[in-house]
PAVEXKOL-417529 format. One line per 3 residues: their letters; for each residue x, y, z of C-alpha. Coordinates in steps of 0.5 Angstrom, whole numbers. Layout:
BEGIN
A) X Y Z ~ ...
END
This chain:
BEGIN
XXX) 50 117 -51 ~ 44 113 -53 ~ 36 114 -53
XXX) 31 114 -48 ~ 23 112 -48 ~ 17 116 -47
XXX) 13 113 -41 ~ 7 109 -45 ~ 0 111 -45
XXX) -3 105 -40 ~ 2 104 -35 ~ 9 108 -32
XXX) 15 105 -36 ~ 21 108 -36 ~ 26 106 -41
XXX) 33 107 -38 ~ 39 111 -42 ~ 46 110 -38
XXX) 50 116 -37 ~ 57 115 -36 ~ 61 117 -30
XXX) 65 123 -33 ~ 58 126 -34 ~ 56 125 -27
XXX) 62 128 -24 ~ 62 134 -29 ~ 54 135 -27
XXX) 55 134 -19 ~ 58 140 -17 ~ 53 145 -21
XXX) 47 141 -19 ~ 42 143 -14 ~ 39 138 -10
XXX) 31 138 -11 ~ 30 132 -6 ~ 33 127 -2
XXX) 34 120 -4 ~ 31 114 0 ~ 35 108 3
XXX) 30 102 5 ~ 32 96 8 ~ 29 90 4
XXX) 28 86 11 ~ 27 92 16 ~ 31 91 23
XXX) 34 96 28 ~ 40 96 24 ~ 44 95 18
XXX) 48 88 18 ~ 53 86 14 ~ 50 83 7
XXX) 43 86 8 ~ 40 88 2 ~ 37 95 1
XXX) 34 99 -4 ~ 37 106 -6 ~ 33 111 -10
XXX) 29 117 -11 ~ 22 119 -12 ~ 18 123 -17
XXX) 11 126 -17 ~ 7 129 -22 ~ 11 126 -28
XXX) 7 128 -34 ~ 5 122 -39 ~ 10 122 -45
XXX) 16 124 -41 ~ 23 121 -42 ~ 27 119 -36
XXX) 35 117 -37 ~ 38 114 -31 ~ 46 114 -29
XXX) 50 108 -31 ~ 54 104 -25 ~ 56 98 -29
XXX) 64 101 -28 ~ 63 102 -20 ~ 58 105 -15
XXX) 61 106 -9 ~ 68 103 -5 ~ 65 98 -1
XXX) 58 98 -3 ~ 56 93 -9 ~ 50 93 -13
XXX) 45 87 -13 ~ 40 89 -18 ~ 40 94 -23
XXX) 35 100 -24 ~ 27 99 -23 ~ 22 104 -24
XXX) 15 103 -21 ~ 9 107 -22 ~ 6 109 -15
XXX) 0 113 -17 ~ -4 115 -23 ~ -7 122 -23
XXX) -12 123 -29 ~ -14 130 -32 ~ -19 132 -37
XXX) -17 134 -43 ~ -10 134 -41 ~ -4 128 -40
XXX) -4 124 -34 ~ 0 125 -28 ~ 4 120 -25
XXX) 8 119 -19 ~ 14 114 -20 ~ 20 111 -16
XXX) 26 108 -18 ~ 31 104 -14 ~ 37 100 -15
XXX) 39 94 -10 ~ 45 95 -6 ~ 49 91 0
XXX) 56 91 3 ~ 60 86 6 ~ 65 90 10
XXX) 63 94 17 ~ 63 101 16 ~ 60 108 14
XXX) 59 109 7 ~ 58 116 4 ~ 53 114 -2
XXX) 53 118 -9 ~ 48 123 -10 ~ 43 121 -16
XXX) 42 125 -22 ~ 36 124 -27 ~ 35 127 -33
XXX) 28 128 -35 ~ 26 130 -42 ~ 19 133 -43
XXX) 14 131 -48 ~ 16 137 -52 ~ 24 135 -52
XXX) 26 140 -46 ~ 31 136 -42 ~ 33 138 -35
XXX) 38 135 -30 ~ 35 133 -23 ~ 40 131 -17
XXX) 38 128 -11 ~ 42 128 -4 ~ 46 122 -2
XXX) 45 118 4 ~ 50 115 9 ~ 50 107 9
XXX) 52 105 16 ~ 54 97 16 ~ 55 94 23
XXX) 57 87 25 ~ 54 83 31 ~ 58 84 37
XXX) 62 79 40 ~ 64 78 47 ~ 71 76 47
XXX) 72 74 54 ~ 66 69 54 ~ 66 67 46
XXX) 67 59 45 ~ 68 56 38 ~ 62 50 37
XXX) 62 45 32 ~ 57 46 26 ~ 50 44 28
XXX) 46 39 24 ~ 39 40 21 ~ 33 41 26
XXX) 29 34 26 ~ 22 36 27 ~ 17 31 30
XXX) 12 29 24 ~ 5 31 26 ~ -2 28 24
XXX) -4 33 19 ~ 2 32 15 ~ 1 25 14
XXX) -7 25 14 ~ -7 27 6 ~ -2 20 5
XXX) -7 16 9 ~ -13 18 6 ~ -10 17 -1
XXX) -8 10 1 ~ -15 9 4 ~ -18 11 -2
XXX) -14 7 -7 ~ -15 1 -2 ~ -23 2 -3
XXX) -22 3 -10 ~ -18 -4 -11 ~ -23 -8 -6
XXX) -29 -5 -10 ~ -26 -7 -17 ~ -25 -14 -14
XXX) -32 -15 -11 ~ -35 -12 -18 ~ -30 -17 -22
XXX) -32 -23 -18 ~ -39 -21 -18 ~ -39 -21 -25
XXX) -36 -27 -27 ~ -40 -31 -21 ~ -46 -28 -25
XXX) -44 -30 -31 ~ -42 -37 -29 ~ -48 -38 -26
XXX) -52 -36 -32 ~ -48 -41 -36 ~ -49 -46 -31
XXX) -57 -45 -32 ~ -56 -46 -39 ~ -53 -53 -39
XXX) -58 -59 -38 ~ -60 -61 -31 ~ -56 -68 -32
XXX) -50 -65 -34 ~ -50 -60 -28 ~ -51 -66 -23
XXX) -46 -70 -26 ~ -40 -64 -26 ~ -42 -63 -18
XXX) -42 -71 -17 ~ -35 -71 -20 ~ -32 -67 -15
XXX) -33 -72 -10 ~ -30 -78 -13 ~ -24 -81 -10
XXX) -23 -83 -2 ~ -21 -76 0 ~ -27 -74 3
XXX) -28 -81 7 ~ -25 -79 13 ~ -30 -79 19
XXX) -29 -72 20 ~ -30 -70 12 ~ -36 -75 11
XXX) -41 -70 13 ~ -39 -65 7 ~ -38 -71 3
XXX) -45 -74 3 ~ -48 -66 4 ~ -45 -65 -3
XXX) -48 -71 -6 ~ -55 -70 -4 ~ -55 -63 -6
XXX) -53 -65 -13 ~ -59 -70 -13 ~ -64 -65 -10
XXX) -62 -60 -15 ~ -63 -65 -21 ~ -70 -67 -18
XXX) -72 -60 -18 ~ -70 -59 -25 ~ -72 -66 -27
XXX) -79 -68 -24 ~ -81 -61 -21 ~ -81 -63 -14
XXX) -78 -57 -9 ~ -73 -62 -6 ~ -69 -56 -3
XXX) -74 -55 2 ~ -76 -62 3 ~ -74 -68 8
XXX) -72 -74 5 ~ -79 -77 7 ~ -82 -72 3
XXX) -78 -72 -3 ~ -79 -79 -4 ~ -86 -79 -2
XXX) -87 -74 -8 ~ -83 -78 -13 ~ -87 -84 -12
XXX) -92 -82 -17 ~ -86 -81 -22 ~ -84 -86 -27
XXX) -78 -88 -24 ~ -75 -95 -24 ~ -76 -99 -17
XXX) -69 -101 -16 ~ -67 -93 -18 ~ -72 -91 -13
XXX) -70 -95 -7 ~ -62 -94 -8 ~ -63 -87 -8
XXX) -67 -87 -2 ~ -62 -91 2 ~ -57 -86 0
XXX) -61 -80 2 ~ -62 -84 9 ~ -55 -86 10
XXX) -53 -78 9 ~ -58 -76 14 ~ -55 -81 19
XXX) -48 -78 18 ~ -50 -71 18 ~ -55 -71 24
XXX) -54 -78 28 ~ -46 -78 27 ~ -46 -84 24
XXX) -39 -86 21 ~ -40 -90 14 ~ -36 -96 12
XXX) -31 -96 7 ~ -36 -100 2 ~ -42 -95 3
XXX) -37 -89 2 ~ -35 -92 -5 ~ -42 -94 -7
XXX) -44 -87 -6 ~ -42 -83 -12 ~ -43 -89 -17
XXX) -51 -89 -14 ~ -52 -82 -15 ~ -49 -82 -22
XXX) -53 -88 -24 ~ -59 -85 -21 ~ -58 -79 -26
XXX) -56 -82 -32 ~ -61 -88 -32 ~ -67 -83 -30
XXX) -64 -78 -36 ~ -64 -84 -41 ~ -71 -86 -39
XXX) -73 -79 -41 ~ -70 -80 -47 ~ -73 -86 -49
XXX) -80 -84 -47 ~ -79 -78 -52 ~ -76 -82 -57
XXX) -82 -87 -57 ~ -87 -81 -56 ~ -84 -78 -63
XXX) -85 -85 -66 ~ -92 -85 -64 ~ -93 -78 -67
XXX) -90 -80 -73 ~ -95 -86 -74 ~ -101 -82 -73
XXX) -104 -86 -67 ~ -103 -80 -62 ~ -101 -73 -62
XXX) -95 -71 -58 ~ -90 -65 -58 ~ -83 -65 -61
XXX) -78 -69 -57 ~ -74 -63 -57 ~ -79 -58 -54
XXX) -81 -64 -49 ~ -74 -64 -47 ~ -73 -57 -46
XXX) -79 -56 -42 ~ -77 -62 -37 ~ -70 -59 -36
END
């Protein structure tokens, strides 16, 4: 008929040997019920309704470790009107340890059943074969239960058919949306931080690259932005002259060491009087700065001719003063080579002035 497994040492596991229905029928009349079966609802309520699932099984206490268990086979039918949902399961309820003796265990076996028809059903008794560790077998019979299945009572006088209802739409709560809002906010902050750090990095890099350039190159590049007549309109002349004079101020700081960024026009040109600047360049640059002051502070509107000469005058001041610097360095180098005087190399003088 099959084989059986002994209960293992560490946990109570019973192997199942299926018994044929004929053997059950032969044993049932002669068996004496040793205990009652149990019938428990998996969803407890005051009555058993159609399609409710229940556990039907038995309990055995004091089972010695190493005992084999054989359970009945219901694959060909259990009870008319009652169906088996899941097969036999054995659970260990408790283990009793003993000194110098095998453990004793309380076990529980059950199947899951259900019914889809109203009525009372006499469930079959449960027959379990227990085989001791010495090989002795005995049959244990557990008394059956009655399954009473009911339906929901319907008042036929007031009963009325209704359409199928749709799904209930519950309002969205803030606590459900909060994780998504927090995640979106965190992502936005990360993106903004990344953009800020990237722009800061490239700005510092461009400033560092700009500082490596000679002063006259930086000044000419800034002045080149104001070429053309796009800034000659009266409302744009303040920006036009401010940009030109700021570029010249930065050049004067680098070229002559004068703090032109914090000085007024008079202070700047008073400081430049002692420098080696041609008088015509000096006066032309001074006129450009004074015209810029009138435009910025006195609401003066410059003429087209004055606007057209602004950028060329600034460019002329930068290029001519730089050329004079180169000529002076070249003359100093030639004098040093002839031995009439000692001077620093032209390259060092240039880098120091820039």
